[in-house]
C-alpha positions in Angstrom: 37.1 21.1 -27.7 34.9 23.5 -29.7 31.4 23.1 -29.4 30.1 22.3 -32.9 26.3 21.7 -31.9 24.3 24.3 -33.9 23.5 27.5 -32.3 19.5 26.8 -32.7 20.2 22.9 -30.8 22.2 24.6 -27.5 19.5 27.1 -27.3 16.5 24.8 -27.5 18.5 22.9 -24.8 18.9 25.8 -22.8 15.2 26.8 -23.0 14.7 22.7 -22.1 16.3 23.0 -19.0 14.7 26.5 -17.4 11.3 25.4 -18.6 12.0 21.4 -17.4 14.7 20.0 -16.4 16.4 22.7 -13.8 13.0 24.1 -13.8 13.2 23.6 -9.9 16.9 23.8 -9.0 18.4 26.7 -11.3 17.8 29.9 -10.4 16.8 30.9 -14.1 14.2 28.2 -13.9 12.3 29.2 -10.7 12.7 32.9 -11.5 11.0 31.6 -14.8 8.3 29.2 -13.0 7.4 32.1 -10.6 6.7 34.3 -13.3 4.2 32.1 -15.3 2.5 31.5 -11.6 2.1 34.8 -11.1 0.8 35.5 -14.9 -1.9 32.2 -14.2 -3.1 34.1 -10.5 -3.4 37.2 -12.6 -5.7 35.8 -15.2 -8.2 33.8 -12.9 -8.1 37.1 -10.9 -9.1 38.9 -13.4 -11.9 36.8 -14.6 -12.8 36.6 -11.2 -13.2 40.3 -10.9 -14.9 40.9 -14.0 -18.1 39.0 -12.9 -18.6 42.1 -10.7 -20.7 44.7 -13.0 -19.3 47.8 -10.9 -15.9 46.3 -11.4 -15.8 45.7 -15.3 -17.7 48.7 -16.1 -14.9 51.0 -14.0 -12.1 49.1 -15.1 -13.0 47.4 -18.3 -9.7 48.6 -20.2 -7.7 47.8 -17.7 -9.1 44.2 -17.5 -8.7 43.9 -21.2 -4.7 45.4 -21.3 -3.7 42.4 -18.7 -5.8 39.6 -20.1 -4.3 40.5 -23.3 -0.7 40.8 -21.7 -1.7 37.1 -19.6 -2.6 35.8 -23.6 0.9 36.9 -24.8 3.0 35.4 -22.2 0.9 31.8 -22.3 1.1 31.8 -26.2 4.9 32.5 -26.0 5.4 30.1 -23.2 3.2 27.6 -25.0 5.0 27.8 -28.6 8.3 27.3 -26.7 7.1 24.3 -25.1 6.0 23.0 -28.7 9.9 23.8 -29.8 11.7 22.2 -27.7 9.7 18.9 -27.6 12.6 16.9 -28.6 14.2 17.7 -25.7 11.8 15.2 -23.7 13.3 12.2 -23.0 10.2 10.0 -24.3 10.1 11.9 -28.0 13.9 11.5 -28.1 13.3 8.9 -31.1 11.1 11.2 -33.0 11.3 14.0 -35.6 10.8 17.3 -34.0 7.6 17.4 -35.9 6.3 14.1 -34.4 7.6 15.4 -30.9 5.8 18.7 -31.2 2.4 16.6 -31.7 3.1 14.1 -29.5 3.4 17.2 -26.7 0.2 18.8 -28.2 -1.7 16.1 -27.3 -0.4 14.9 -24.2 -2.4 16.2 -21.0 0.1 19.5 -20.3 0.3 20.3 -24.1 -3.4 20.3 -24.3 -3.8 22.4 -20.9 -1.4 24.7 -22.5 -3.7 25.2 -25.5 -6.6 25.5 -23.8 -4.6 28.5 -21.7 -4.1 30.3 -25.3 -7.3 29.4 -27.0 -9.2 32.7 -26.0 -7.2 34.8 -28.0 -7.7 32.7 -31.3 -11.2 32.6 -30.2 -11.8 36.6 -29.6 -9.7 36.9 -32.6 -11.0 34.5 -34.9 -14.8 33.0 -33.4 -17.7 33.9 -31.7 -17.5 36.2 -29.1 -19.1 33.9 -26.5 -18.5 35.5 -23.2 -19.3 32.0 -21.5 -17.1 30.0 -23.3 -14.1 32.6 -22.8 -15.0 32.7 -19.0 -14.8 28.3 -18.8 -11.4 28.7 -20.7 -9.8 31.3 -18.7 -10.8 29.3 -15.5 -9.5 26.2 -16.8 -6.0 27.7 -17.0 -5.9 26.7 -13.2 -4.8 23.3 -14.2 -1.6 25.0 -15.6 -1.1 24.9 -11.8 -0.5 20.9 -12.1 3.3 21.3 -13.9 4.1 24.3 -11.2 2.6 22.8 -8.1 4.5 19.9 -6.1 1.2 19.2 -4.4 -0.9 18.9 -7.3 1.7 16.8 -9.2 1.2 14.5 -6.0 -2.1 14.4 -5.7 -2.5 13.4 -9.8 0.3 10.7 -9.2 -1.8 9.2 -6.7 -5.1 9.3 -8.3 -3.1 7.7 -11.6 -1.7 4.8 -8.6 -4.9 4.2 -7.0 -7.1 4.4 -10.3 -8.0 0.5 -9.5 -8.9 1.3 -6.2 -11.0 4.3 -6.9 -13.0 2.7 -10.0 -13.7 -0.3 -7.7 -15.5 2.5 -5.4 -17.2 4.0 -8.3 -18.5 0.7 -9.4 -20.0 0.4 -5.7 -21.4 3.7 -5.9 -23.3 3.2 -9.0 -24.4 -0.4 -7.2 -25.4 1.0 -4.2 -27.2 3.9 -5.9 -29.0 1.4 -8.6 -30.1 -0.7 -5.1 -31.4 2.3 -3.1 -33.3 3.9 -6.6 -35.1 0.5 -7.1 -36.1 -0.2 -3.5 -37.5 3.7 -3.4 -39.1 3.5 -6.4 -41.1 0.4 -5.4 -41.9 1.7 -1.8 -42.7 5.2 -2.6 -43.7 5.4 -6.7 -47.2 4.8 -6.1 -47.2 7.5 -3.2 -45.0 10.2 -5.0 -45.2 8.9 -8.6 -43.8 12.5 -9.7 -40.7 11.8 -7.5 -40.1 8.0 -7.6 -42.3 7.1 -10.5 -39.4 5.9 -12.0 -36.4 4.3 -11.3 -34.1 6.8 -13.0 -36.4 9.7 -11.0 -35.7 7.7 -7.8 -31.5 7.5 -9.1 -31.3 11.3 -8.5 -33.0 10.9 -4.8 -30.5 8.3 -4.4 -27.2 9.8 -5.6 -27.9 12.7 -3.5 -28.6 10.6 -0.6 -25.3 8.7 -0.7 -22.7 11.7 -1.6 -24.6 13.8 1.0 -27.2 13.8 3.4 -29.8 15.0 0.9 -30.7 18.0 -0.4 -34.4 17.9 0.7 -36.2 19.0 -2.0 -36.9 14.8 -2.7 -38.3 12.9 1.0 -40.0 9.6 1.5 -43.3 9.8 3.1 -43.9 6.0 4.0 -42.5 4.6 6.8 -40.4 2.0 4.7 -39.6 4.7 2.5 -38.1 6.3 5.6 -36.4 3.0 6.4 -34.7 2.8 3.4 -33.4 6.1 3.6 -32.2 5.5 6.6 -30.0 2.6 5.2 -29.2 4.8 2.2 -27.4 7.5 4.5 -25.2 4.8 6.4 -24.3 3.4 3.0 -23.7 6.8 1.9 -21.1 7.4 5.0 -19.4 4.2 3.6 -19.5 5.2 0.3 -17.5 9.1 1.2 -15.4 7.3 3.5 -13.7 4.7 1.0 -12.4 7.1 -1.8 -11.5 9.5 0.8 -9.4 7.2 3.0 -7.9 5.5 -0.3 -6.7 9.1 -1.7 -6.0 10.7 1.8 -3.6 7.6 2.7 -1.6 7.7 -0.6 -1.3 11.4 -0.3 0.5 11.3 2.9 3.0 8.3 1.8 3.5 10.4 -1.2 4.0 13.7 0.7 6.2 12.0 3.7 8.4 10.0 1.1 9.0 12.7 -1.3 10.7 16.3 0.1 10.6 17.0 -3.8 9.1 15.7 -6.9 11.3 13.3 -9.0 10.3 14.2 -12.6 11.8 12.6 -15.7 15.0 14.9 -16.6 15.9 14.2 -12.9 16.1 10.8 -13.3 17.7 10.8 -17.2 20.5 12.8 -15.7 21.9 10.6 -13.3 24.8 8.4 -15.5 23.6 5.0 -14.5 20.1 5.6 -16.0 21.2 7.6 -18.8 20.8 4.4 -21.4 18.0 3.1 -20.5 14.4 3.1 -22.1 11.5 5.8 -21.4 9.8 2.9 -20.0 12.6 1.8 -17.6 12.6 5.2 -16.4 9.3 5.6 -15.5 9.5 2.5 -13.6 12.5 3.8 -11.8 10.8 7.1 -10.9 8.1 4.7 -8.8 11.0 3.6 -7.1 12.9 6.4 -6.3 12.1 8.3 -2.9 13.5 11.8 -2.8 15.5 13.5 0.1 16.2 17.0 0.8 19.2 17.5 3.1 20.9 20.8 4.5 24.4 21.8 4.4 26.5 20.1 7.1 23.5 17.2 7.8 24.7 13.7 7.7 23.5 11.2 5.2 24.6 8.4 7.3 27.2 7.0 9.5 30.3 4.6 9.7 29.0 1.2 11.2 25.3 2.2 10.5 23.5 -0.6 8.5 23.1 -0.2 4.7 19.7 -0.3 3.8 19.6 2.0 0.7 22.0 3.4 -2.3 21.7 7.2 -3.0 21.7 9.3 -6.2 22.9 12.9 -6.2 20.4 15.0 -8.1 21.5 18.6 -7.2 24.5 19.6 -4.3 27.5 18.2 -3.3 28.2 15.3 -0.7 31.8 14.3 1.4 32.7 10.9 1.9 34.8 10.6 5.5 36.6 7.4 4.9 37.9 5.2 7.9 41.3 5.3 10.0 41.9 2.6 7.7 42.4 4.7 5.0 44.2 7.4 6.8 40.4 9.4 7.0 41.0 10.8 3.4 37.7 12.7 2.4 36.4 12.3 -1.1 33.9 14.9 -2.5 31.0 14.4 -4.8 29.0 16.2 -7.2 25.6 16.0 -9.1 25.4 13.0 -11.1 27.7 10.2 -8.7 25.7 8.0 -6.9 27.3 5.9 -3.8 26.1 3.5 -1.0 25.4 0.5 -3.4 28.5 -2.1 -2.3 27.6 -2.2 1.3 23.9 -2.5 0.3 24.7 -5.3 -2.3 27.0 -6.9 0.3 25.1 -6.3 3.1 27.8 -5.1 5.3 27.6 -1.8 7.3 28.4 1.5 6.1 32.1 1.7 6.0 32.4 5.5 6.0 30.4 8.9 6.7 28.9 11.1 4.3 28.4 14.8 4.9 26.6 17.1 2.5 29.0 19.9 1.6 26.2 22.2 0.5 21.9 21.6 0.2 21.6 18.8 -1.5 19.1 16.9 -3.0 19.2 13.1 -3.0 17.7 10.0 -5.1 17.0 7.0 -2.4 16.9 3.5 -3.7 15.9 1.2 -1.5 18.0 -1.9 -0.9 15.7 -4.2 -1.7 14.4 -2.6 -4.9 18.2 -2.1 -6.2 18.7 -5.7 -6.2 15.3 -6.4 -8.0 16.1 -3.7 -10.4 20.0 -5.1 -11.0 17.8 -8.6 -11.6 15.6 -6.9 -14.2 18.2 -4.7 -15.9 21.5 -6.5 -16.2 23.1 -3.3 -17.9 22.7 -1.5 -14.6 25.1 -4.3 -12.6 27.4 -4.2 -15.2 27.6 -0.1 -14.9 28.1 -0.9 -11.6 31.0 -3.3 -11.9 32.8 -1.0 -14.3 33.1 1.3 -11.3 34.2 -1.2 -9.2 36.8 -2.5 -11.2 37.7 1.2 -11.7 38.4 2.0 -8.4 40.3 -1.5 -7.7 42.5 -0.1 -10.7 43.2 2.7 -9.1 44.6 0.7 -6.2 42.2 0.9 -3.7 41.1 -2.6 -2.1 37.5 -3.8 -2.4 37.4 -4.0 1.3 37.9 -0.3 1.7 36.0 0.4 -1.5 32.8 -0.8 0.6 33.1 3.0 1.3 30.1 3.7 -0.3 29.9 5.0 -3.9 32.0 6.7 -6.4 34.9 7.1 -3.9 37.8 7.3 -6.3 35.9 8.1 -9.5 36.7 11.5 -10.4 33.9 14.2 -10.9 34.7 14.6 -15.1 33.7 11.1 -15.0 30.3 10.9 -14.5 29.2 15.0 -14.9 
């Protein structure tokens, strides 16, 4: 059947896949990502080298040409991202103009805008070298889109924001208490340094966060005792947020072999009808697992602990002898392992990767909770099970994990 979608919409979706939904999976997406990362590094490198007078004098024209090239690349990228904004799942219900604006005021959109601002400032604004240097160095923030490590760190900061805010409140309280105590103990001895609580707060925050600069030191015995107690409190102040972030970051890195993003979840047919809020919730539940060709996902007879969604690649299901060892191949968009989890029985088939495969793993307890929260998912699973039994596949053998008899065309 002829595709009647307008050419510009097809082009918009194509660029969306390259820059967003398949940026980490398709060959073109990987090439474009690396191309942009190269220019980010080049731009920052130019900014650093231009701060050296000898290099700036000898290579000024080369630096200017390369900076202009970087600005052109970032500008094209920025305008394309504005154009493809309606393709993003959270913006589907918006008009193109509203979607473009929503992207432009989003954190990533603001970072992309900052990347191209030096061009407009140079053309129409004051030639303030300090402003241009700051804006050019802020391009490092673009790495958050292309670095899985930075994205994981941002996810950790978001998830642990309450604990980190509590640490900040504790630090503020400790700073005030230490500054007040030092003001009382040292204010009459060193009035120029501890004469007021705000003056003493500089010493307190430096001592709590480090071991002090040495520019302000207590002169009395009581002041030194307060300083010693403040230093000990400072160790706790550093350990608290570092421990929280390090532990959460380690969990995210070990839990995910790759980053689970919006488009990856939305491409799964079982979740395609959900709202943006529901998908955001599911993203927090899914774990990412990458397996190589020939690697076994699970074996027949093992306990069923999770359901699997194929984000990319192919797997082969090897049925048991009661089904004559039949083999069934599933591709991107399929899911398997749900029936054994819901029925709390052992696996009735062995699943292997046919190619390098990216799986989204949903824990059994999370699956049951998700079905309770979103009954439409249960109805979709039931439809697939009914479709299987309608094809003369009895339910006992159908416990073989997933869409054994669902054709690729039905789910892709």
